[in-house]
C-alpha distance (Angstrom), angle and dihedral (degrees) to the residues before:
residue distance angle dihedral
M1 . . .
R2 3.79 . .
T3 3.79 124.9 .
I4 3.76 115.5 -139.8
Y5 3.79 118.6 -157.0
T6 3.74 124.8 -162.5
M7 3.80 117.8 -133.4
G8 3.82 90.7 -106.6
E9 3.81 92.1 53.2
F10 3.81 91.0 47.3
E11 3.81 92.6 51.1
T12 3.82 91.9 47.4
K13 3.80 91.6 49.4
G14 3.82 91.1 49.2
E15 3.81 92.2 48.4
T16 3.79 90.9 49.3
E17 3.80 91.8 50.6
F18 3.81 90.3 48.9
E19 3.83 91.5 48.9
N20 3.82 90.6 48.9
A21 3.80 90.9 50.3
A22 3.82 90.7 48.6
T23 3.81 91.0 50.1
D24 3.81 91.6 48.1
T25 3.81 90.0 50.3
E26 3.81 92.5 49.5
E27 3.80 91.0 49.4
A28 3.80 91.3 49.1
L29 3.81 90.8 50.5
D30 3.80 91.2 48.4
D31 3.81 90.4 50.3
A32 3.81 91.5 48.0
G33 3.80 90.6 49.4
E34 3.79 91.8 51.1
E35 3.81 91.2 48.6
L36 3.80 90.9 49.2
E37 3.80 91.2 49.5
D38 3.82 90.1 48.9
A39 3.81 90.8 50.4
G40 3.80 89.8 50.0
D41 3.81 90.5 51.6
K42 3.81 90.1 51.7
V43 3.80 91.8 50.3
K44 3.81 90.9 49.9
A45 3.80 90.9 48.1
G46 3.80 91.0 49.7
A47 3.80 92.5 49.2
K48 3.81 91.8 49.1
A49 3.81 91.2 47.3
V50 3.82 90.9 52.6
A51 3.80 90.8 47.4
N52 3.81 89.9 51.2
K53 3.81 90.3 48.6
I54 3.81 91.0 51.4
T55 3.80 93.1 50.5
D56 3.82 92.0 45.0
P57 3.85 112.4 23.4
D58 3.81 91.3 -171.5
K59 3.81 91.9 68.2
D60 3.79 118.1 102.3
L61 3.81 108.9 -116.2
D62 3.82 95.1 -147.4
S63 3.81 92.7 49.6
E64 3.79 90.8 48.2
Y65 3.81 90.6 49.5
Q66 3.81 92.5 50.5
K67 3.81 90.9 48.2
E68 3.81 92.8 48.8
K69 3.82 92.0 44.9
I70 3.79 90.2 56.5
E71 3.80 91.0 48.1
E72 3.83 91.3 50.7
K73 3.81 91.3 52.3
M74 3.80 89.9 52.3
H75 3.84 91.5 56.4
């Protein structure tokens, strides 16, 4: 059995596929941006934790990192 499309149906299907691809691309870019922002927050938290450790060697580096990571997420 063969399906026959009219030109109008073909154009609509092509537009829909293009719109879906554009939406998928936008979502992927949004996700990548969020991941990049999250990575930046982690780097900032790590740098602040190291700075805190340098100024006060008795501080636990992992605890400082966790504290700074939470503060970065709040900003």
